N, C-alpha and C positions, 0 to 999 in steps of 0.2 A: 826617621820615617821610612816606612816601608816603600819599598820601588820593585815593581814586577816588571819582568820584560819578556816580550815575546820571542819566537826564534827568528825573527827577522830585526832582532832590535841592532845588531850590527850594520845592517844596510840603512836603517833609519838614521843611525849615528852618523854614517859616512855622506848621506846624500841629503839629509834634511837641516835646515840651518837652524833649527831649535826643536827640542822635544819638550813636553810638557806633561805633567801628571794628568791622568783622567780617571774613568771609571775603573773600578777595580785596582787602582794605584797603580795602574800600567802607564810606562812612558810611550806617548804618541808623537808622532812628527806633525809639527804644525803645517807645514808646506815643504816640497821639493822645490818648486819653482814659485808660484804664488798662488793664494787661494783663487783669485779670480781665472787665472789660467787653467787651473786643475779642474774647476768646476765646469768651465765652457767645453774644456777638452771630454768630460765625461757626459756632457749633454750632446757633444757632437760625434765621438768617436768611441774609445773605450778607456775608462778608469779603474785602476785597480788598488785595493786598499787592503791593510791589515787589520782586521777586527778580532785577532785573537783573545782579546780581554774578555769576550762574551763566555759563558759558561756553558759546558755541555754536561748533561747528566742522562747516564743509561739506565732504563728503568725495565727490568724483566720479572717475568714470572707469571702465575695464573691470576694474581690479582692486578695485574700492571693497569690493566685499561679501567678496571672499576675505580681504583685509587686516583688516577689521573681525572677520570670523568668526575670525581668527588670534589676534587681540588681545584678545577677551572670553571668558570662561567659557561663558557661554551660546551657546545656536545661534540664529543669525540667518538662515542660507541659507532657513529655511522660512518666513519672513516675507512678509507680503502689502505693497503699496503702501498706505500711509495706517495702516499699525499701527506702535506702539511697543512696546519692550522694554527692561524693566529688567536690568542686569547690572553685573558688575565687570570691570576691567582689572587684572590681577595681573603681578608681573614674575617672573623666573625662579625666585624662591625662594617663589612664593606670595604674596608681600605685595601688599595691594591697594593698586594706583597711584591709582584713582579708583573710585567707583560711578557709573555712568553711566547714560543713557537713550539708545538709538537710535532714531532715526526714519527709516522708508524711504519714499523718494518712488518710488524704481523700482530695478531691480537695479545700475545704475551712479549712484545718487544716494542719499546717505544725510546725515542732520545727526545729531551727537553733543553731546548737552548734559551737561555735566561739572558737577561741584560747584563750590562757590565757592571755597572756600579752595586747592583743589589745582588750580585750573584751569590755570596757566601748566604746572605739571609734567605734567598729562594732555594739553596741546597738543604739548608738545615730544616725549611718548611717541609720540603719533601720527605727528607730522611725521618723527620719525627712522625709525620702522619702515616708513613708506612710500617711503622711498626704493628706487627700483628697482621699485615694484610695480605701475607704471602707473595710479596713484592721485594726484589732486591733493587735498591737505590745506588748506584755509583756514579761519583762525580769522575769525569774522564777529560776534563778542562785541559789538565796539563799534558795531555796526550795528544791535542788536537790544535792544529793551526787552522784558523779561519782566514781567508782570503775571498774579496768579492771582486767579481769583473762585472763592472756596470756600464751601460751607454749603448747605443742603437747598433753599434758594430760589434758587440760582445758575442753574440751567437755565430755570426760571420768569422770572426776569430777562433772561437773555441772548436767550430767545427774542423778545423784544421789541426787541432792538438790532440781532441779526445778520440779513444779507442773504444771500440765494441758496442757504441750506441749512436742513434742519429739523434741529434738535438732537435730537429725541426719538430716532431711531433710532441715534444715534452711540454705539457701544459704550464701555466702560470701556478706556482705552489705545489709542483711536484719535485719529487727527487728520485734520483738513480745513481747507482755505483758506476764507476767508470775508471779508466785508467789514463793518466796524463804522465809522459817522459816515465813510463816503467813503473809509476807510482800509484797503486790503488787508492782511491778516495772517493768521497762522496758529494755528488753535485747536486745542488738544488737550484730551481729557477726561482729566485726571490732576491730582496736587496732591500735597500734603505736610503734609495736616490729617487724612485720614482721612474727609472728607466728600466728598458730592458735590462735583465741582469741575472747573475749566478752567483752563488755561493759555493766555495770549494772547501770542504771538511778534510785537511791532509793530516796524516800521521805527522806528529811534531818533528820527528827524527828526519824525515824527508822534505820537510817544508823548504829549507833554503835553496835545495836544487829545484825544486818547482817553481819557486818564486823567480829564480834567474832566467829559468827556462821560458817562463811567460813573458818575461821582459823582452827578452831577446826575439821569440817567435812573434810578438804583439806590436812590434815597431811598424811593419806595414800597413798596420789597423789603426796606427795613430795611439797605441796603448801608452798610458802615462800613470805612474802612481799619484795618490792623492792623498793629503793629510787630512787633519782636524778641520781647518778652515773649509774646504770644500765639503767635506762631511756635512757640516753645520749648515752651510747655505744650500745644498741641495736637499736636506731633509726638510729644512725649514720651507722651501717653496712648496714641498709636499705636505706640508702640515703633518709630519710624523713626529710625534711626542717621544721625548727622551727622558728616562728614567732619571731622576736627580733632580734637574731643573724643573720639568715640566709635570713629571709623574712622581707621587710619593705615597706611603702608607696612610696619609693624612686626607687623601682624597678617593674618590668611588669612580668608577667607570663612568657615571652620570655626569661627575664633574668635568672629563677629560674628552666628552664626546666618544667613548668606546662603549657606550651601552649597547650599540647595536650588536654586540657578540654575545650579550648575554641571553640565555635560553632559559627562560623561566618554566617553560614546560617540562625540564627535569625536575623531577620530584624532590632532589636533595644535591646541594653543593654547598660548600663551606661560604657563609655570606650571604645566601640567598635570601633569609628572613630581612636581614639589614637592608639588604639592595630594593627587596619590595617595600619597605617603610620608605626608602628613598624616592622610589618612583612614584608613591603615592602622596608624600607631603612636598615633593619637589627640592630643589636645590636653591641655596642663596648667591653662589656665585657659578661661574661657566670659563672653562679656559678657552679663549677666542684668539683669532689672529687678527694682527694691527698693522697697517702701514702707517709709517711715521714720515712727517715732512720734515725735511732736511737732510743732511749726507751723513749724520752719524748714527749708530745703533745705540738703544738704551742699554743700561746694564740691569742684570738680575737684582731683583727686588726695589727696583724705582717704583716709586708710587705712582698710581693713577689715580686722576681726578675728574671730575666732572667739567665739561667745557664752559659750564656757566660760571668756574670760578677763575675763568680767564682775567677778569678785571682785577681780581685780588692778587694776581699774580704780576700784576705791573704797577708803579707807582711812578711819579713825576719827580725828578731831582730840583731841589728848590733854590740850589745856589751854585755859584761856580760857572765855567764857560759851557757847561751842559745843562744848564737850567733849563727847566722845562722838556727834557728829554725823559722819554720812557726807561726805566731800568726793572731790572728783576728783583721781585721780592720773595718772600718765605711763604712756602704753599700754606694756604689756610685751610682749617677744617678737616676733618677725617678723609682719607682716600677711599677710593671705591673699588680698588685693585692693585694689581702689583705686575711687575714684569717677570716673566720667568725666563726668555730666551730672546735674542735680537740679533739680527746681522742683516747685511746687505744681499737682498736676492739678485744674483748678476744675469738670470736668464729673463727676469721681469723688470729688471732695472729699477727695483724700489728698495726702499728700507724697510724690513720686515720685523714683527715682533710677536711674540706669544705673551699672554698674559692671563691671569684670573681677575674676572671683572664680575661685578654685582649684575644679576640677571635681569635688572630693569634696564641696564645700559648695554646689554650684549647683542643687541640686534645688529646686524649688518648695516652699515652706514652711520652708527652711532658715532659722533664726534667725542672725542675724550681729551685730556691733556697728561702728558707723561712728564714728571718732573725728574730730569735727568742732567748730572752735572750742575745742579744749581740753577737750571733753565728749564721753563716750560716748552713742550715740543707737543704739537699738534697731532693727534692719531685718529685713524678711523677704523672703527671694525669693520673686517672685510671678509666675505664669504671665503672658505678654504677648500681646497688647496688653491694656493695664489698660481700654480703652474700646472698645466695639464688638467684640468679638473676631471675629466671623465676617466681618466688613467690609461687613455689608449697606449701610451708608449710602453708602459711596463707590461702590457698585456699583447703585444704586437705579435702576430702570428708569423710565421716564416715567409708568408708571401706578401706580407706589408713592407712597403718600403718608407721608413721614416723620413720625414721632412728635413734634410740636412742642408744647411746653408752653405757649408763648406766641409772640406775633408780635412781640415787642420783647424786646431782652436784658435778663436780671437785673441789677438795679442792684448794685454792690458796695456790702457794708455799710460805711459810715464810722465 
């Protein structure tokens, strides 16, 4: 089987207890200490993660802006140099090819950052549509290492190591070139945790030195690397969908709640007619956030049932020492949805899940049942995000003082 390695693979191998294959067939560290500690440290101090599995595509030429604007649902012609914009690329049926971020250098030079899992299909999609458009599409993923620094102390720390720029006035979703440890790189104010944070696009050949430098210089600020477990719990608390489990070409932006980035006032973009039909006819199911009762997460593709099925899930034993006691029964009828992701949200201290549910049962407060591990678990549809719903933390200004309870992460109870 294919196994891809980032420039930090040796560090992960030495310091993480386990590596697992993830999006793009990259090997990811599960955790360096524990998922709980790494999650809480990122919410309190600074967390650092390797996400070099994401794809970078350089797009240049007189037709670059026109090409991208035709392939994404958002508007990019009003972007300024140094600005980023999140959007989706859809096919002719409205299905999501990928959710991406567009970086604008100038009117004839952009970079698109793809998700990890659909990187190759996204690159092919861009290259195929670029034919005859006076545009050069070049994948540069192999030449770039992507490191993220996330947490309320990330700006405070980075100010001590970046050269030639002042981070204080850099707004959310803007980027700038800078220098760290004599290495020229691109720094963007963005992330996947819901915290104040930054992403560093580093030349792959210099990545190892920058990683070690950041680890050393970040110690006084509580910097710790984090792995897949913390990434999942952090992004789920903020209801950030992940391509693969939550997003696919089989769903439209309306199904995942990403339709607020569709600009129908654009006269043309791929999938526009199909998405207009979806807007008119409505959808049959919706991606929702759930809070589960109990202490165990659900599994991907676990079926979701209505709460009215609860009586059918229980039956009484008729003989033996446990006669008369209720026991689990097989799930009756057709499910009304399925789980896509689930994990414990350590900042909110709740068991979280995402899933697709029929719109008739997708309203906040709706009680449902998830059949997981052969047992029914009560789940409540909940307004998302679960954590910091106003998004104040990731948009914090330099004068803001995030409410930190402690300067060190809370230790996991053993």
